[in-house]
C-alpha positions in Angstrom: 0.1 0.0 -0.1 1.4 3.3 -1.0 1.9 5.7 2.0 -0.1 9.1 2.0 2.0 11.7 0.2 3.5 14.6 2.4 2.0 18.0 2.0 4.8 20.3 3.4 8.2 20.3 2.1 11.2 20.4 4.6 12.1 23.7 3.8 8.8 25.0 5.0 9.2 23.0 8.2 12.5 24.3 8.9 11.2 27.8 8.5 8.4 26.9 10.8 10.8 25.9 13.5 13.0 28.9 13.1 9.8 31.1 13.3 10.7 32.6 9.9 7.0 32.5 8.4 4.6 35.3 8.5 1.4 34.7 10.4 -0.6 33.9 7.3 2.0 31.3 6.3 2.2 29.8 9.7 -1.5 29.3 9.8 -1.7 27.6 6.5 1.2 25.4 7.3 -0.4 24.4 10.5 -3.6 23.5 8.7 -1.8 21.3 6.3 0.0 19.7 9.5 -3.3 18.8 11.1 -4.2 16.8 7.9 -0.8 14.9 7.6 0.5 12.7 10.1 3.6 12.1 8.1 4.4 15.8 8.0 3.8 16.0 11.7 6.2 13.1 12.0 8.7 14.9 9.9 8.4 17.9 11.9 9.3 16.2 15.0 12.3 14.7 13.4 13.7 18.0 12.4 13.0 19.4 15.9 15.0 16.4 17.4 17.8 17.0 14.8 18.0 20.7 16.1 18.1 19.7 19.6 21.1 17.2 19.0 22.7 19.8 16.7 22.8 22.2 19.5 24.2 19.6 21.9 27.0 18.4 19.6 27.9 22.1 18.4 27.1 24.3 21.2 27.4 28.2 20.5 31.0 29.4 21.1 30.0 31.7 23.8 28.8 28.8 25.9 32.1 27.0 25.1 33.9 29.9 26.7 31.6 30.2 29.6 31.9 26.6 30.3 35.7 26.7 30.2 35.9 29.6 32.4 33.7 27.8 35.0 35.9 24.9 34.7 38.9 27.1 35.6 37.0 28.5 38.7 36.6 24.9 40.0 32.7 25.0 39.5 31.1 21.9 38.0 28.7 22.8 35.1 27.5 20.5 32.6 26.6 21.2 29.0 22.9 20.6 29.2 22.5 23.1 32.0 24.4 25.9 30.1 22.6 25.1 27.1 19.1 25.4 28.8 20.1 28.4 30.4 21.5 30.1 27.2 18.2 29.3 25.4 16.0 30.5 28.3 17.5 33.9 28.8 18.5 34.5 25.3 21.5 36.0 23.5 21.1 39.5 25.0 21.9 38.3 28.4 24.5 35.6 27.9 26.5 37.1 25.1 28.3 40.6 25.1 26.3 43.1 23.2 27.8 45.8 21.0 25.4 48.6 22.1 24.8 47.7 25.7 26.7 48.3 28.8 28.5 51.4 30.5 30.0 52.6 27.3 29.0 52.2 23.6 31.7 50.6 21.5 33.4 52.8 18.9 34.7 51.0 15.7 37.5 52.2 13.7 36.9 51.2 10.1 40.1 51.1 8.0 41.1 49.1 5.1 41.0 45.6 6.5 42.6 42.6 4.6 39.7 40.0 3.8 39.4 37.2 1.4 35.8 37.6 -0.6 33.8 34.9 -2.3 30.6 36.0 -3.9 29.4 39.2 -2.6 30.0 39.0 1.2 32.7 40.8 3.0 33.5 39.8 6.6 35.4 42.2 8.9 36.4 41.3 12.7 37.0 43.8 15.3 38.9 43.2 18.5 37.4 45.0 21.7 39.8 47.1 23.7 38.1 48.9 26.4 35.4 50.6 24.6 37.2 50.6 21.2 36.9 48.0 18.5 39.9 47.9 16.3 39.9 46.0 12.9 41.6 42.6 12.8 43.6 42.0 9.5 43.6 38.7 7.9 46.4 36.6 9.6 46.2 39.0 12.6 47.4 37.9 15.9 44.8 37.3 18.7 44.9 35.6 22.1 42.6 33.5 24.2 39.9 35.6 25.8 40.1 38.2 23.2 36.6 39.6 22.5 35.5 39.7 18.8 32.7 41.6 17.0 31.7 41.0 13.4 30.6 43.1 10.5 29.1 41.3 7.5 28.6 43.6 4.4 26.4 42.1 1.8 24.4 43.6 -0.9 20.8 42.9 0.3 18.7 41.9 3.1 18.5 38.1 4.0 19.9 35.9 6.7 23.5 35.4 7.9 25.6 33.2 10.1 29.3 33.3 11.3 31.2 30.2 11.7 34.8 29.1 12.4 37.0 26.2 12.1 40.1 26.4 14.3 43.5 24.7 14.2 42.1 21.2 15.6 39.3 21.0 13.0 36.6 22.1 15.5 33.8 24.0 13.8 31.8 26.6 16.0 28.9 28.8 15.3 29.8 32.2 16.3 26.7 33.9 15.2 23.6 33.5 15.8 23.6 32.8 19.5 21.3 29.8 19.1 23.5 28.2 16.4 20.6 26.5 14.4 19.5 28.8 11.7 20.8 31.9 10.0 19.7 35.1 11.7 17.8 38.0 9.7 20.1 40.5 8.3 19.7 44.1 7.2 22.4 45.4 4.8 22.0 49.0 6.3 23.3 47.7 9.7 26.2 45.2 8.7 27.6 45.3 12.4 26.2 42.1 14.1 24.8 42.7 17.6 26.5 39.7 19.4 30.2 39.4 20.4 32.3 36.3 21.3 35.1 35.5 23.6 37.9 33.3 22.2 38.7 30.0 23.7 42.4 28.8 24.3 42.8 26.6 21.3 46.0 28.1 19.7 46.8 28.3 15.9 45.2 29.5 12.8 41.3 29.9 12.9 39.3 30.4 9.8 36.0 32.5 10.1 33.2 32.5 7.5 30.2 34.6 7.0 27.5 32.9 5.1 24.6 35.2 3.5 21.4 34.1 1.8 18.4 35.8 0.6 16.3 32.9 2.2 16.2 31.3 5.5 18.5 28.5 6.0 19.4 25.8 8.6 22.9 25.6 9.9 23.3 21.9 10.0 24.4 21.7 6.3 26.9 24.5 6.7 28.6 23.0 9.7 29.1 19.7 8.2 30.3 21.3 4.9 32.8 23.3 6.7 34.1 20.2 8.6 34.6 18.5 5.2 36.1 21.6 3.6 33.5 22.2 1.1 31.5 25.1 2.6 31.9 27.3 -0.6 30.6 24.8 -2.8 27.8 23.8 -0.9 26.8 27.3 -0.1 26.8 27.9 -3.9 24.4 25.2 -4.7 22.0 26.6 -2.1 22.1 30.1 -3.4 24.2 31.6 -0.6 27.5 33.6 -0.8 30.5 33.3 1.8 33.0 35.8 3.1 36.2 34.4 4.7 38.9 35.8 6.7 41.4 34.2 9.5 43.5 35.0 12.4 46.3 33.2 14.4 45.7 32.7 18.1 48.8 32.7 20.2 49.4 32.8 24.0 48.9 36.2 25.5 52.3 38.0 25.9 53.3 38.6 29.5 53.6 42.2 30.7 
C-alpha cells in the first residue's frame, strides 16, 4: 500500500521551526500539518535534529563560559548551560555591542579579507570601549573579544562560523546556532560578540549570507569537510572568509 504523500516540504518545516514564517504562512502550514500525520512526524524529526545539533555544536559563547567555570572549579554541564542560554536569550548571555556602560566605537580602516561571492567579513577586537579591525592573519589571544561586521548587498539571513586549528567547527553567530539570523544590509555590524577560547593556531572564520532562511546543519557539516563554498553556492548563498592566528597572550 502506497503511503499518504507529504503535504509540506522540509524547507517550510525548517522555516516553521526557526519562526521565519509570517502569520498567514504559519496558519496555512499548521492547517496542512493537522491533515498530515507524515508531516507531523517529519516536523518532530527536524525538531529533534535541531536539539541534537545544539548539543553537539554548542554556541561558542557557551564554550567560553563552560571553560571559565571549569577554571574556577565549578562543575557545570553542557545541558545546564545550554538550557540557561536558550532560556535567557542572547541578549543576556552574550556580550552586546550597544549595551553596557559605554558604547563601543569601531575604527573602520581598510582590512585584509578574502571575499567569495558578494560578502565581506570584518572582525573587530574589543579593547576597552574601542573596536579595532583585525587584519587577515592578525594575531589574537585567548579571551580576546571579537565583534563581526558582515557586508552584503541585500537583506537576508546570515551566520558566522569558524574552524580552528584542531578542526573544530563553531557557530559564532547567531547565538542559538541553529539557523541563519535575519540580516539588514543597512546595519552590517552584528549585535553579538564572542570571547575566544584557548585553542591556539590559525582559525578560519566564515560569514554565510543567503536571501532565504537556512538551517545551519549543512553549513557546519560542509565546513568540517572543507566544502562550504561549494555547498553554499548550490544553495544560492554567498560566503565571505577571513582568518586570524591565536597565540598565547604576551606577559607584561
